N, CA, C and O atoms as a GROMACS GRO file, in nm:
protein
  348
    1ALA      N    1   0.082  -0.119   0.000
    1ALA     CA    2   0.000   0.000   0.000
    1ALA      C    3   0.087   0.126   0.000
    1ALA      O    4   0.057   0.224  -0.068
    2LEU      N    5   0.196   0.121   0.077
    2LEU     CA    6   0.282   0.239   0.082
    2LEU      C    7   0.346   0.269  -0.053
    2LEU      O    8   0.358   0.385  -0.091
    3SER      N    9   0.385   0.165  -0.124
    3SER     CA   10   0.451   0.188  -0.252
    3SER      C   11   0.357   0.247  -0.355
    3SER      O   12   0.403   0.310  -0.451
    4MET      N   13   0.228   0.228  -0.339
    4MET     CA   14   0.132   0.278  -0.437
    4MET      C   15   0.097   0.425  -0.415
    4MET      O   16   0.055   0.493  -0.508
    5ILE      N   17   0.114   0.475  -0.292
    5ILE     CA   18   0.068   0.611  -0.265
    5ILE      C   19   0.178   0.711  -0.241
    5ILE      O   20   0.152   0.831  -0.237
    6THR      N   21   0.302   0.666  -0.225
    6THR     CA   22   0.409   0.761  -0.196
    6THR      C   23   0.482   0.802  -0.322
    6THR      O   24   0.475   0.735  -0.425
    7GLU      N   25   0.552   0.914  -0.312
    7GLU     CA   26   0.639   0.961  -0.421
    7GLU      C   27   0.566   0.980  -0.553
    7GLU      O   28   0.618   0.943  -0.658
    8ARG      N   29   0.448   1.034  -0.550
    8ARG     CA   30   0.372   1.059  -0.673
    8ARG      C   31   0.390   1.204  -0.715
    8ARG      O   32   0.385   1.295  -0.633
    9HIS      N   33   0.412   1.222  -0.844
    9HIS     CA   34   0.429   1.357  -0.898
    9HIS      C   35   0.292   1.421  -0.919
    9HIS      O   36   0.195   1.353  -0.951
   10GLY      N   37   0.287   1.551  -0.900
   10GLY     CA   38   0.164   1.625  -0.927
   10GLY      C   39   0.055   1.606  -0.824
   10GLY      O   40  -0.063   1.620  -0.856
   11LEU      N   41   0.092   1.576  -0.700
   11LEU     CA   42  -0.009   1.558  -0.596
   11LEU      C   43  -0.078   1.691  -0.567
   11LEU      O   44  -0.014   1.795  -0.557
   12LYS      N   45  -0.208   1.684  -0.554
   12LYS     CA   46  -0.283   1.805  -0.520
   12LYS      C   47  -0.292   1.824  -0.368
   12LYS      O   48  -0.304   1.937  -0.320
   13GLU      N   49  -0.286   1.714  -0.293
   13GLU     CA   50  -0.295   1.721  -0.147
   13GLU      C   51  -0.186   1.634  -0.084
   13GLU      O   52  -0.217   1.527  -0.031
   14PRO      N   53  -0.059   1.676  -0.088
   14PRO     CA   54   0.049   1.594  -0.035
   14PRO      C   55   0.038   1.570   0.116
   14PRO      O   56   0.083   1.467   0.166
   15LYS      N   57  -0.022   1.664   0.189
   15LYS     CA   58  -0.037   1.648   0.334
   15LYS      C   59  -0.127   1.528   0.366
   15LYS      O   60  -0.100   1.452   0.458
   16ARG      N   61  -0.235   1.512   0.289
   16ARG     CA   62  -0.326   1.400   0.311
   16ARG      C   63  -0.257   1.268   0.280
   16ARG      O   64  -0.280   1.168   0.348
   17VAL      N   65  -0.173   1.267   0.177
   17VAL     CA   66  -0.099   1.146   0.142
   17VAL      C   67  -0.002   1.111   0.255
   17VAL      O   68   0.012   0.994   0.291
   18GLU      N   69   0.065   1.212   0.309
   18GLU     CA   70   0.157   1.189   0.420
   18GLU      C   71   0.083   1.132   0.542
   18GLU      O   72   0.133   1.041   0.607
   19GLU      N   73  -0.035   1.186   0.571
   19GLU     CA   74  -0.114   1.135   0.683
   19GLU      C   75  -0.154   0.989   0.659
   19GLU      O   76  -0.150   0.908   0.752
   20LEU      N   77  -0.193   0.957   0.537
   20LEU     CA   78  -0.231   0.819   0.504
   20LEU      C   79  -0.111   0.726   0.519
   20LEU      O   80  -0.125   0.614   0.569
   21CYS      N   81   0.007   0.770   0.476
   21CYS     CA   82   0.129   0.690   0.492
   21CYS      C   83   0.158   0.664   0.640
   21CYS      O   84   0.196   0.554   0.678
   22ASN      N   85   0.139   0.767   0.722
   22ASN     CA   86   0.162   0.750   0.866
   22ASN      C   87   0.064   0.649   0.925
   22ASN      O   88   0.102   0.570   1.011
   23LYS      N   89  -0.061   0.651   0.880
   23LYS     CA   90  -0.160   0.555   0.929
   23LYS      C   91  -0.123   0.413   0.888
   23LYS      O   92  -0.135   0.320   0.968
   24ILE      N   93  -0.079   0.396   0.764
   24ILE     CA   94  -0.041   0.263   0.716
   24ILE      C   95   0.079   0.212   0.794
   24ILE      O   96   0.081   0.096   0.835
   25THR      N   97   0.180   0.298   0.814
   25THR     CA   98   0.298   0.258   0.890
   25THR      C   99   0.260   0.222   1.033
   25THR      O  100   0.311   0.124   1.088
   26SER      N  101   0.173   0.299   1.094
   26SER     CA  102   0.126   0.270   1.229
   26SER      C  103   0.054   0.136   1.235
   26SER      O  104   0.072   0.059   1.328
   27SER      N  105  -0.028   0.110   1.134
   27SER     CA  106  -0.100  -0.017   1.129
   27SER      C  107  -0.004  -0.134   1.116
   27SER      O  108  -0.023  -0.238   1.180
   28LEU      N  109   0.101  -0.118   1.034
   28LEU     CA  110   0.201  -0.223   1.021
   28LEU      C  111   0.271  -0.250   1.154
   28LEU      O  112   0.294  -0.365   1.191
   29LYS      N  113   0.304  -0.142   1.226
   29LYS     CA  114   0.369  -0.158   1.357
   29LYS      C  115   0.276  -0.229   1.455
   29LYS      O  116   0.321  -0.317   1.529
   30ASP      N  117   0.148  -0.192   1.458
   30ASP     CA  118   0.052  -0.257   1.546
   30ASP      C  119   0.038  -0.404   1.512
   30ASP      O  120   0.038  -0.489   1.601
   31HIS      N  121   0.028  -0.434   1.385
   31HIS     CA  122   0.015  -0.574   1.341
   31HIS      C  123   0.138  -0.654   1.381
   31HIS      O  124   0.127  -0.768   1.426
   32GLN      N  125   0.255  -0.595   1.364
   32GLN     CA  126   0.378  -0.663   1.399
   32GLN      C  127   0.386  -0.689   1.549
   32GLN      O  128   0.429  -0.797   1.591
   33SER      N  129   0.346  -0.592   1.630
   33SER     CA  130   0.356  -0.608   1.775
   33SER      C  131   0.257  -0.710   1.829
   33SER      O  132   0.283  -0.773   1.932
   34LYS      N  133   0.144  -0.729   1.761
   34LYS     CA  134   0.045  -0.826   1.807
   34LYS      C  135   0.071  -0.965   1.755
   34LYS      O  136   0.022  -1.064   1.810
   35GLY      N  137   0.149  -0.975   1.648
   35GLY     CA  138   0.182  -1.106   1.591
   35GLY      C  139   0.296  -1.168   1.668
   35GLY      O  140   0.354  -1.107   1.758
   36GLN      N  141   0.328  -1.291   1.633
   36GLN     CA  142   0.436  -1.361   1.700
   36GLN      C  143   0.549  -1.385   1.600
   36GLN      O  144   0.594  -1.498   1.581
   37ALA      N  145   0.593  -1.278   1.538
   37ALA     CA  146   0.701  -1.289   1.441
   37ALA      C  147   0.831  -1.324   1.512
   37ALA      O  148   0.855  -1.280   1.625
   38LEU      N  149   0.913  -1.404   1.448
   38LEU     CA  150   1.041  -1.442   1.506
   38LEU      C  151   1.141  -1.327   1.501
   38LEU      O  152   1.230  -1.317   1.585
   39GLU      N  153   1.126  -1.243   1.402
   39GLU     CA  154   1.214  -1.127   1.390
   39GLU      C  155   1.132  -1.008   1.341
   39GLU      O  156   1.030  -1.027   1.274
   40PRO      N  157   1.175  -0.888   1.371
   40PRO     CA  158   1.100  -0.771   1.326
   40PRO      C  159   1.094  -0.766   1.173
   40PRO      O  160   1.195  -0.782   1.105
   41SER      N  161   0.976  -0.742   1.122
   41SER     CA  162   0.960  -0.738   0.976
   41SER      C  163   0.953  -0.596   0.923
   41SER      O  164   0.960  -0.575   0.802
   42GLU      N  165   0.938  -0.498   1.011
   42GLU     CA  166   0.927  -0.359   0.966
   42GLU      C  167   1.047  -0.315   0.882
   42GLU      O  168   1.028  -0.255   0.776
   43PRO      N  169   1.171  -0.343   0.924
   43PRO     CA  170   1.284  -0.302   0.840
   43PRO      C  171   1.281  -0.368   0.701
   43PRO      O  172   1.319  -0.305   0.602
   44LYS      N  173   1.236  -0.492   0.695
   44LYS     CA  174   1.226  -0.559   0.565
   44LYS      C  175   1.123  -0.492   0.476
   44LYS      O  176   1.147  -0.470   0.357
   45VAL      N  177   1.009  -0.458   0.534
   45VAL     CA  178   0.903  -0.393   0.457
   45VAL      C  179   0.949  -0.256   0.408
   45VAL      O  180   0.930  -0.222   0.292
   46LEU      N  181   1.008  -0.178   0.496
   46LEU     CA  182   1.054  -0.045   0.458
   46LEU      C  183   1.170  -0.053   0.358
   46LEU      O  184   1.182   0.032   0.270
   47GLY      N  185   1.255  -0.154   0.373
   47GLY     CA  186   1.363  -0.176   0.276
   47GLY      C  187   1.308  -0.210   0.139
   47GLY      O  188   1.359  -0.163   0.037
   48ALA      N  189   1.204  -0.293   0.137
   48ALA     CA  190   1.141  -0.328   0.010
   48ALA      C  191   1.079  -0.204  -0.054
   48ALA      O  192   1.081  -0.190  -0.176
   49LEU      N  193   1.024  -0.117   0.027
   49LEU     CA  194   0.965   0.007  -0.024
   49LEU      C  195   1.071   0.093  -0.093
   49LEU      O  196   1.045   0.151  -0.199
   50VAL      N  197   1.188   0.102  -0.032
   50VAL     CA  198   1.297   0.180  -0.092
   50VAL      C  199   1.336   0.119  -0.227
   50VAL      O  200   1.356   0.191  -0.325
   51GLU      N  201   1.345  -0.014  -0.232
   51GLU     CA  202   1.380  -0.081  -0.358
   51GLU      C  203   1.273  -0.058  -0.464
   51GLU      O  204   1.306  -0.037  -0.581
   52LEU      N  205   1.146  -0.062  -0.424
   52LEU     CA  206   1.038  -0.036  -0.520
   52LEU      C  207   1.046   0.105  -0.576
   52LEU      O  208   1.021   0.127  -0.694
   53ARG      N  209   1.080   0.201  -0.491
   53ARG     CA  210   1.094   0.339  -0.538
   53ARG      C  211   1.207   0.351  -0.640
   53ARG      O  212   1.194   0.419  -0.741
   54LYS      N  213   1.320   0.282  -0.611
   54LYS     CA  214   1.432   0.285  -0.705
   54LYS      C  215   1.391   0.225  -0.839
   54LYS      O  216   1.421   0.281  -0.944
   55LEU      N  217   1.323   0.110  -0.835
   55LEU     CA  218   1.279   0.046  -0.958
   55LEU      C  219   1.181   0.134  -1.035
   55LEU      O  220   1.186   0.141  -1.158
   56CYS      N  221   1.093   0.200  -0.963
   56CYS     CA  222   0.997   0.291  -1.026
   56CYS      C  223   1.070   0.405  -1.096
   56CYS      O  224   1.036   0.439  -1.210
   57THR      N  225   1.168   0.462  -1.030
   57THR     CA  226   1.245   0.572  -1.089
   57THR      C  227   1.320   0.524  -1.212
   57THR      O  228   1.321   0.592  -1.315
   58LEU      N  229   1.384   0.407  -1.202
   58LEU     CA  230   1.456   0.353  -1.318
   58LEU      C  231   1.362   0.326  -1.434
   58LEU      O  232   1.395   0.353  -1.549
   59GLY      N  233   1.246   0.273  -1.404
   59GLY     CA  234   1.147   0.245  -1.508
   59GLY      C  235   1.100   0.372  -1.576
   59GLY      O  236   1.088   0.377  -1.699
   60LEU      N  237   1.074   0.476  -1.498
   60LEU     CA  238   1.031   0.603  -1.556
   60LEU      C  239   1.142   0.666  -1.640
   60LEU      O  240   1.115   0.726  -1.744
   61GLN      N  241   1.267   0.651  -1.595
   61GLN     CA  242   1.378   0.704  -1.673
   61GLN      C  243   1.389   0.632  -1.807
   61GLN      O  244   1.413   0.694  -1.911
   62ARG      N  245   1.371   0.502  -1.804
   62ARG     CA  246   1.379   0.424  -1.928
   62ARG      C  247   1.265   0.461  -2.023
   62ARG      O  248   1.287   0.478  -2.143
   63ILE      N  249   1.145   0.472  -1.970
   63ILE     CA  250   1.031   0.511  -2.053
   63ILE      C  251   1.054   0.649  -2.113
   63ILE      O  252   1.026   0.673  -2.230
   64PHE      N  253   1.107   0.742  -2.031
   64PHE     CA  254   1.134   0.877  -2.080
   64PHE      C  255   1.236   0.873  -2.194
   64PHE      O  256   1.219   0.942  -2.294
   65TYR      N  257   1.341   0.792  -2.178
   65TYR     CA  258   1.442   0.780  -2.283
   65TYR      C  259   1.380   0.724  -2.410
   65TYR      O  260   1.402   0.779  -2.518
   66LEU      N  261   1.302   0.617  -2.400
   66LEU     CA  262   1.239   0.558  -2.518
   66LEU      C  263   1.144   0.657  -2.585
   66LEU      O  264   1.136   0.663  -2.707
   67LYS      N  265   1.075   0.734  -2.503
   67LYS     CA  266   0.983   0.836  -2.557
   67LYS      C  267   1.063   0.947  -2.624
   67LYS      O  268   1.027   0.994  -2.732
   68LEU      N  269   1.170   0.990  -2.560
   68LEU     CA  270   1.253   1.098  -2.612
   68LEU      C  271   1.316   1.060  -2.746
   68LEU      O  272   1.320   1.140  -2.839
   69GLU      N  273   1.364   0.938  -2.755
   69GLU     CA  274   1.428   0.890  -2.878
   69GLU      C  275   1.326   0.844  -2.982
   69GLU      O  276   1.362   0.808  -3.093
   70ASP      N  277   1.199   0.846  -2.945
   70ASP     CA  278   1.090   0.803  -3.034
   70ASP      C  279   1.112   0.660  -3.084
   70ASP      O  280   1.084   0.629  -3.199
   71LEU      N  281   1.162   0.574  -2.992
   71LEU     CA  282   1.187   0.435  -3.028
   71LEU      C  283   1.060   0.351  -3.021
   71LEU      O  284   1.041   0.258  -3.100
   72VAL      N  285   0.976   0.383  -2.927
   72VAL     CA  286   0.848   0.313  -2.914
   72VAL      C  287   0.741   0.415  -2.880
   72VAL      O  288   0.769   0.523  -2.827
   73SER      N  289   0.619   0.380  -2.910
   73SER     CA  290   0.507   0.466  -2.876
   73SER      C  291   0.453   0.422  -2.740
   73SER      O  292   0.402   0.311  -2.728
   74PRO      N  293   0.463   0.507  -2.638
   74PRO     CA  294   0.416   0.466  -2.505
   74PRO      C  295   0.263   0.462  -2.499
   74PRO      O  296   0.196   0.532  -2.575
   75PRO      N  297   0.210   0.381  -2.409
   75PRO     CA  298   0.064   0.379  -2.389
   75PRO      C  299   0.015   0.516  -2.343
   75PRO      O  300   0.091   0.595  -2.288
   76SER      N  301  -0.111   0.543  -2.366
   76SER     CA  302  -0.167   0.675  -2.332
   76SER      C  303  -0.156   0.707  -2.184
   76SER      O  304  -0.138   0.823  -2.147
   77ILE      N  305  -0.167   0.606  -2.098
   77ILE     CA  306  -0.157   0.630  -1.954
   77ILE      C  307  -0.018   0.683  -1.918
   77ILE      O  308  -0.004   0.766  -1.828
   78ILE      N  309   0.085   0.634  -1.987
   78ILE     CA  310   0.221   0.680  -1.962
   78ILE      C  311   0.237   0.823  -2.013
   78ILE      O  312   0.299   0.906  -1.947
   79ASP      N  313   0.182   0.852  -2.130
   79ASP     CA  314   0.186   0.990  -2.181
   79ASP      C  315   0.120   1.086  -2.083
   79ASP      O  316   0.171   1.195  -2.059
   80LYS      N  317   0.007   1.046  -2.026
   80LYS     CA  318  -0.064   1.130  -1.929
   80LYS      C  319   0.022   1.151  -1.804
   80LYS      O  320   0.024   1.261  -1.748
   81LEU      N  321   0.094   1.047  -1.762
   81LEU     CA  322   0.181   1.058  -1.646
   81LEU      C  323   0.288   1.166  -1.669
   81LEU      O  324   0.314   1.248  -1.581
   82PHE      N  325   0.348   1.165  -1.787
   82PHE     CA  326   0.450   1.265  -1.816
   82PHE      C  327   0.390   1.404  -1.831
   82PHE      O  328   0.452   1.502  -1.789
   83LEU      N  329   0.273   1.415  -1.889
   83LEU     CA  330   0.208   1.545  -1.903
   83LEU      C  331   0.173   1.604  -1.767
   83LEU      O  332   0.182   1.725  -1.747
   84ASP      N  333   0.131   1.518  -1.674
   84ASP     CA  334   0.094   1.565  -1.540
   84ASP      C  335   0.214   1.616  -1.461
   84ASP      O  336   0.198   1.696  -1.369
   85THR      N  337   0.336   1.570  -1.496
   85THR     CA  338   0.454   1.610  -1.419
   85THR      C  339   0.520   1.735  -1.473
   85THR      O  340   0.610   1.790  -1.409
   86LEU      N  341   0.477   1.780  -1.590
   86LEU     CA  342   0.537   1.901  -1.646
   86LEU      C  343   0.487   2.025  -1.571
   86LEU      O  344   0.371   2.032  -1.533
   87PRO      N  345   0.577   2.124  -1.551
   87PRO     CA  346   0.535   2.245  -1.479
   87PRO      C  347   0.443   2.332  -1.562
   87PRO      O  348   0.399   2.437  -1.516
   0.00000   0.00000   0.00000
C-alpha cells in the first residue's frame, strides 16, 4: 500500500498522502507487535519500499528515454503521467 501512494508527482494534497502513509505505517507496527514474528519485519518492509521506489524511478527514466528517442510509442496512460509532471 505504501509503494502505491508515496512519491507521486503532481499531488494536489500531499499532506493527506503523508497522513495516510503514517496511518499505514502505524497499522504495520501494530500488526507486527500483536503477531508472533520471530524477527521484526518492519525493516524488511521499509527496505522493500525503498527498492520499489528505485525500480519505479529507473522504469520512468527508461520510458522517458524511449519516448525521447521516439523508439516506441508509449501507452496513453504513460503519456498522461509525463504530461501531469510538467510544470
